N, C-alpha and C positions, 0 to 999 in steps of 0.2 A: 504496501499501498505503501501509496505518494505522502508523505505528511511536508508537506513546507517542500524545503528544498532537497530534502534524502527521501531512500525507498528503509521502509522499515518491517522489517522477517514479524509477518505476523500470523505463520501461519499455525501454527501452535496456540493461539491467545482467542479465548472468548467472545463474541462480541460483546457479550454483557461484559466485561471485564473493560471492554476499551470506551463505553458506551456509559460505564457506572460516574467515569471519570468528572462526567458531564451535567450537572447538580438537577439542571430542569433543559428538561429537551421536549419547545412544542409542539405539541400535538401529532405525539409517535406515531407513529403506521408500519407494520411489519410484511416481510412480503417474502416468503417464503420459497424459494425456486428450485428447492426439494436435494435431497443429499445428492445426490448425484453428482452435482456441480463441486462436489466439495475436490471430486477428483485436479479439476485444474484449480480451485480459488480458498482465500482462503472461508474462516468464518462470517467474515465477515466482506460480503464483495465489493458495497459500497454504501453510500450511504449521499442522501442530497436531499439540502439543510437549506432553508430561509427564514424568515423572520417567523413567516404562517405554521407551519409544520416541516416535517424531518420522515423520511420515506427511507426506512429501511432493509436493506435487503440481505436472509443469509442463505448460504448454501446447506441446508438443513428441514429437514422435512417438515411441515405442516399439517393440522389436523388432514385436510383432505389427501394429503398424502399417503394416512395413514389410515388410511377407510378401504372397503375396500370396492375396487371400479365398481361393483356390479349395483350398487347403488346410484350411482350416475347417469351407466350405458348398458344396454347391454350388448350381451358376447357375439352375437356378428349385426352389430348393425350395420353396422358401412357396407356390407356386402348385401342386409333386404332394402338398403333403400338401392341397393346401384338393382338389383331385380327389379324394384318397381320401373325404373325407366329414369332416378334421377341422374341427374347430372355427380358426377363422384365428387369433383371440388365442390361444388353444392354442400353436399353432404357430411363431405371434413372440415370442413368451413363451423356447419353448422354442430360439429360435435368441442369443435375449438372454442365456439362460442356459448356451451351449455359447460366447461370446462373452465371459462373463464369464470362462468358466474358463481360457479362451487367453491371456486379459491376465494373469490370476493367473497362470498358468505360466510367462509369463517376465515378471514381473512382479521377481522374484527378480535375474533375470539386467538387467535393466536399473538396480537398485540398485546391484547392482555396478560396473556399468560408469559408475553419474554419482560411485563413491564413489573411481571410480579418476581422474576428471576434477578433485573436490571436494581429492584430492589435489593433484594437480599446480597447483590455484589455490594450492593455500596454497603453493609451494615456492617458486611464479613471487612472491608479497609475501615473502617469509621473504628471497629472492635483492636485490626492492628496497629489502627492509631493510638487510639486509647490503653489499651492492656484491657488485660481483661478485671473485670468486676463484681464476674457473679459472687464475690462472698461480702457474705453481711458483716455490719462491722465489728463485729467480736472475734473476725481468721482474718489477720492480718494477709497479705500477699505478699510481702515479702520480710522477714527473720531475719533476728541477727544469731539466732541459730543456725550452723548450718545440714544440724538436724531436721531440725522443723521447716530447713527449705526443699529437702529431698521427697518429704509424704505431702507438701503443698497440692502438687497439683493431683493429688488424688482423694480428696476431700469431692470432689462428685462424686465419687463412687463408695463412698461411705456405706450406704445401703448393702451396699452388696460386698465387701472385705469386712464389716466388721463383725470379730466374734470365728470367722476363719481363719485358725491358728495359725496352719503347717503354710498357709497364705500369706498369711503377717508373721512366720518367724524367717518367712524367704527372703521376704521384703525388711525383715532387721539387716538382713546381713547383709541387704544392701546399703542400706542407708549404712550401717559401723564400717564395711567395706571388712568385715571379716568370715571365718571358711563354717564358723560354727555359733550356731543361737540355740542354746533351748530353754526351753521349758517342765521347769519343775512344781511339784506338788506342794505347798508347805501345811497346810489345812483344808480343811472340803468347801471353803472359799476366799481360797489366799493359793494363791501362784506368785512363782519371781521366776525374773527371766535373767537367763544365762551369759551375759555377751561374756564371748571368747578372745582376746585381743592380748596379745602377747608381748615381749619384750618394754614396755612399759616404763618410760624414767619415772619418777616421783615426782613431779611435779608436771610432766605428758599425763599420768593417772590424778591427777586431781583435777584438772583441767578439764579431762574429760570425763569424771563422776558429776561435777558442776553443767559439763554441755547436758550431758545425758538422763541428767536430772529435773532438767527444764523439759529437755524433749518426751518426757515421762509422763510426764504431768497433760502435755499437750496429747500423748499419743493413745492414754487411756481413756482420754474425751471423747476421741472424732474414732475410734477401732477398738476396743475393750468393751466386753460389756458389761452393765454397770454394777451386775447385781454383785461383783465377785471382789478383792482388794489382790493390788500389784505394788508390787514390787523389782529393783531392780540388781543384779551384780555383775561389775567387772573382774574377772578373770585370768591370770595364765597360771592354767595347773604346771607346766610342761618342764617352768621353771626347774632346776633341782635347789634345795636348800643346800648354800653354802655359803656362808659368811662374808667370803671380797664379790658378793651382788649386793646389787640393792634389793633390801627385801620390805614388804611394804606389808601390813599387816592386812589377814581378809582378800588381798587380789594375787599375787605370790608368794605367801609366807601360810599355814595352818599352824596354833597352839594345836 
C-alpha cells in the first residue's frame, strides 16, 4: 500500500489494525470482495475517503459469500434461460444484477460487524497504552516483592488454582527457583510448606526469610483455602554439620 511517498508492506496486517488508528471514520461502508482476492492483495485492498463517507474494500468473504448460492440462483439458471430462446448475455447480465443486489442487501450487516471488530481493536490498543487495570484497589499491579510479582499475572485464575496443591507446589518451585518444595501436615488444620534452598549465607537466609514471609501472606490470601492454617520454612538438609561452615539454626542445623 502506498503511504505518503513510501510503499509499506501490510500484507499480514488486518484492516482493523490499520483503521483502528483512525478515531472518527465518517459514514463507514464496507465492501467485501471475497477471500479469492487475498491471493493477490492485502486484507485492506483500498479505501476511498472524503469528508462525507469512507468506503473500505476488503479481501475477505462477506455474509453473501458464506451463504449457499442456491438461496439466490438455481443450479441451471443460465441453461434454462437459453432454452427459452433468450439472449445468453441478457441472462448473464440479469444474474450479475441479482448478485449485486444480494451483496448490497447484506452490505450493511458486513459494515456493522466490521465496526465491532474495529472497536475491539481500539480497546486492545488502549489496553496496551494504559496497562492492565483489571485489578481492584487492594491488589498491586507491581510489588516491591519479587516473588509476589511472579504470581500477580495469575490472579484472574485463582478460582482454578485455589486449593490445587500439586499445581501450587510446582508454582512455588518456579517462584523460588528451587527443585523441591514439599507440603507437610503439622496438625489436621495446619500445613507447612518446606522450601529447599541450598547454600544460603546468613544474610541471604534472613533476607529471603523476610521476603518469603511477605509473599506467603499474599499467597495464602489468594491461592490457599481459608479453613486451614499455613506457614513456611526454608531448609538446607544437604549441608553436613561442620563447624567451619555457616550454621543457621532451623535452616541447615538442627539440635
